[in-house]
C-alpha positions in Angstrom: 0.1 -0.2 -0.3 3.0 2.2 -0.2 3.2 3.1 3.5 6.5 3.8 5.2 7.4 1.0 7.3 11.2 1.4 8.4 13.4 4.4 7.5 16.6 5.6 8.4 15.8 9.7 9.0 19.1 12.4 7.9 21.9 12.6 10.5 21.3 16.5 12.4 24.2 18.8 10.9 24.1 20.9 14.3 27.3 20.5 15.3 26.2 20.9 18.7 24.1 17.9 18.8 26.8 15.9 17.0 28.9 17.1 20.0 26.3 15.9 22.5 26.1 12.5 21.0 29.7 12.3 20.9 29.8 12.7 25.0 26.8 10.3 25.0 29.3 7.7 23.4 31.9 8.4 26.0 30.2 8.9 29.1 28.2 4.6 28.2 31.7 3.5 27.6 33.0 5.0 30.9 29.8 3.5 32.1 30.3 0.0 30.1 33.8 0.1 32.3 32.2 1.0 35.6 29.2 -0.4 36.0 28.2 -4.3 37.6 27.2 -6.3 34.7 27.4 -10.1 35.8 24.2 -10.7 32.6 25.2 -9.2 29.6 23.2 -11.7 27.3 19.7 -9.9 26.7 18.4 -12.1 24.2 19.4 -9.7 21.7 23.7 -10.2 22.3 26.3 -10.5 24.3 26.9 -6.7 25.6 25.5 -4.7 29.0 23.1 -2.7 28.8 21.4 0.7 30.9 17.6 1.3 30.8 15.8 4.5 31.5 12.3 5.3 31.5 9.2 3.5 32.1 7.4 -0.1 30.9 4.7 -2.5 31.7 4.1 -6.2 31.3 6.9 -8.8 32.1 5.5 -9.1 35.5 4.9 -5.6 36.5 1.4 -5.3 38.1 1.4 -1.8 37.2 3.8 0.9 35.0 6.7 1.6 36.5 10.3 3.3 36.3 12.9 1.0 35.0 15.7 2.3 37.1 14.4 1.6 40.7 16.6 1.9 43.6 17.1 -1.3 44.0 18.4 -1.8 40.4 22.0 -3.0 40.5 23.4 0.0 38.4 21.0 2.4 39.8 23.4 5.0 41.1 25.5 4.9 38.1 22.6 5.2 35.5 20.8 8.2 37.1 24.1 9.7 36.4 24.6 9.2 33.1 20.9 10.3 32.4 21.2 13.3 34.0 23.9 14.6 31.5 21.5 17.0 29.3 22.4 15.2 25.7 19.8 12.2 26.6 16.8 14.9 27.0 18.1 16.5 23.6 18.2 13.3 21.6 15.2 12.5 23.1 13.8 15.6 21.7 15.3 14.9 18.0 14.1 11.7 18.0 10.6 12.2 18.7 10.9 15.2 16.5 11.8 13.2 13.8 8.9 10.4 14.3 6.2 13.0 14.2 7.8 14.3 11.0 7.2 11.1 9.4 4.6 9.6 11.2 2.7 11.9 12.7 -0.3 9.7 13.3 1.5 6.7 14.4 3.5 9.6 16.6 0.5 11.2 18.0 -1.2 7.6 19.4 2.1 7.3 21.5 2.6 10.3 22.6 -1.4 10.9 23.5 -0.4 7.4 25.3 2.6 8.4 27.7 0.2 11.7 28.1 -2.8 9.4 29.6 -0.1 7.3 31.5 2.3 10.0 33.2 -1.3 12.1 34.2 -2.2 8.4 35.9 1.3 8.2 37.9 3.1 11.8 37.8 6.2 10.0 39.7 7.4 8.0 36.3 10.3 8.8 34.7 10.3 10.5 31.0 11.4 13.0 29.0 9.2 15.8 28.1 8.9 16.1 25.0 9.6 12.9 23.5 6.6 10.3 23.0 9.0 7.5 23.6 8.3 5.8 27.6 11.6 4.4 27.4 14.9 3.9 26.4 17.5 1.4 26.2 21.8 2.0 26.4 23.5 -0.9 24.7 27.0 -0.1 26.3 29.0 -2.1 23.7 32.2 -2.1 23.1 30.5 -4.1 20.2 26.9 -3.9 20.4 25.9 -6.4 17.4 22.3 -7.8 17.8 21.8 -11.5 16.8 18.4 -12.2 14.7 15.4 -11.2 17.3 12.2 -9.6 17.0 11.3 -7.6 20.5 7.6 -8.8 20.7 7.0 -7.0 24.5 7.3 -3.7 21.8 4.1 -2.7 20.4 3.3 -4.7 17.4 2.6 -2.6 14.5 5.1 0.8 16.5 8.6 1.7 16.1 11.1 1.7 18.0 14.1 4.3 17.3 18.1 2.9 17.4 20.7 5.5 17.2 24.0 4.6 17.1 27.5 5.5 18.2 31.2 5.0 18.5 34.1 4.4 15.8 33.0 2.5 12.8 33.1 2.1 9.3 29.1 1.5 8.3 30.1 1.0 5.0 31.9 -2.4 6.1 29.9 -3.5 9.3 27.0 -2.0 11.5 24.2 -2.5 9.3 20.7 -3.2 9.9 19.2 -6.3 8.4 15.5 -6.3 8.0 15.2 -10.3 6.9 11.1 -10.5 6.9 11.8 -8.1 3.2 15.0 -8.9 2.5 16.9 -5.5 2.9 20.2 -4.7 4.7 21.2 -0.9 4.7 24.1 1.1 6.3 23.5 2.6 9.5 26.1 5.0 10.1 26.8 6.3 14.0 24.4 9.3 14.9 21.8 8.7 12.8 18.6 7.8 13.9 16.6 4.2 12.5 13.5 3.8 12.7 11.7 -0.2 12.7 9.0 -1.9 13.6 10.9 -4.2 16.2 8.4 -6.4 17.1 7.1 -7.9 13.7 10.6 -7.5 11.6 13.4 -10.1 12.6 16.3 -7.8 12.9 19.8 -8.1 13.3 23.8 -6.2 12.7 26.5 -6.8 10.5 29.3 -7.6 12.6 32.1 -4.5 12.5 36.0 -5.2 12.8 37.6 -5.9 16.0 39.3 -2.8 16.3 36.2 -0.9 16.5 33.2 0.5 18.6 29.6 0.6 18.2 27.4 1.1 21.4 23.3 2.3 20.6 20.3 4.0 22.2 17.3 2.5 21.7 13.7 4.7 22.0 10.9 2.4 22.6 7.4 2.1 24.3 6.4 -1.3 25.3 2.8 -2.7 24.1 1.3 -3.1 27.2 1.2 0.8 28.0 -1.0 1.1 25.5 -3.5 -1.9 26.2 -3.0 -0.6 30.0 -5.1 3.0 28.8 -6.8 1.5 26.3 -8.2 -1.0 29.4 -9.1 2.1 31.4 -5.8 2.3 33.3 -6.4 -1.8 34.5 -4.6 -4.8 33.6 -6.2 -7.5 31.3 -7.3 -9.8 33.6 -9.0 -7.3 35.8 -10.7 -5.4 32.6 -11.6 -9.3 31.5 -13.1 -9.9 35.1 -15.0 -6.4 35.4 -16.2 -5.5 32.3 -19.8 -6.2 30.6 -20.8 -8.4 28.3 -21.3 -5.5 25.8 -17.9 -4.4 26.5 -16.0 -7.5 26.5 -17.4 -7.9 22.7 -16.7 -4.4 21.7 -13.0 -5.2 22.4 -13.1 -8.5 21.0 -13.9 -6.5 17.9 -11.2 -3.7 18.3 -8.8 -7.1 18.3 -9.9 -8.2 15.1 -9.4 -5.3 13.5 -6.3 -3.7 15.1 -4.0 -5.2 12.4 -5.7 -2.8 10.1 -5.9 0.0 12.6 -1.9 -0.3 13.2 -1.2 0.0 9.4 -3.8 2.7 9.3 -1.3 4.7 11.1 2.0 4.8 8.9 2.4 7.2 6.3 2.5 6.8 2.8 5.0 9.3 0.7 2.2 10.8 -1.5 0.6 12.1 2.0 3.5 13.5 3.4 4.6 15.3 0.4 0.9 16.9 -0.3 1.8 18.2 3.3 4.4 20.6 1.3 6.8 19.4 3.7 9.1 17.1 1.2 10.8 18.7 -1.4 12.5 15.6 -2.5 12.7 12.0 -1.5 15.6 9.1 -2.4 14.9 5.7 -2.3 17.0 3.7 0.1 20.5 2.7 -1.5 22.1 -0.6 -2.2 24.6 -1.5 0.4 27.5 0.4 -0.1 25.7 3.4 -1.7 25.4 6.8 -1.0 24.4 6.6 2.8 23.4 10.5 3.6 19.9 11.1 1.4 17.5 12.8 3.3 15.6 9.2 4.7 15.9 5.7 3.8 12.6 4.7 3.4 10.9 1.2 3.1 
């Protein structure tokens, strides 16, 4: 249907933003050396991580902060996240999200806003539609083939690679279901439906480094809001037969609703914001068009 389901947004040319991302990379490399990471295999690859923001699902009774005082690296995480570059990155990512997928972005932003009103103690960045992010500390963050089923099935996450590597020789993002491998240079934002498409990275050379920051929102948060700020089991226990029937009908059409949130090039161009567009180049081609679209 011509909808944009994944894209690599153009890298910012603002030197102060580039400097902020380079500082983030230094902070994460230092955290990797100083943190207590007894378990590195996250099911996506063998590298340590730090998480910040809030999430739901996975046994949580309600939405809650990811970095709790009882967390192993609580103090380290809070210190790292106090750098203003992380909030600036979150806003930049959210701005690109809103530009290329305004309906999907609104769905995320409205869901997050509703939950933050319900619980003002949840940690988040103002001006960012995503509820959380994970810092993959490397020093060689290379993901194996995987999906992220806890994320929204028809939603996006955003991966921002950092580090020092040659993007023409490694670090490519592979989208296995659609047979695409694309260069993903450091400091660029790559949006993809990580819950629905199997994805991975090409290995980088031994003397190179690759870290990344991934913004995302758990799919369970959307369901929590839709169920009136309650768990699925509580909704099913208290809802009327009419409400249960309406919910089942909505679930059957959810794939069509999700697809409708993705933009097409035609509608974006009709808004007057896009003057030109270049399709995704083959691997090894020009890595800096306005965006790589799939």
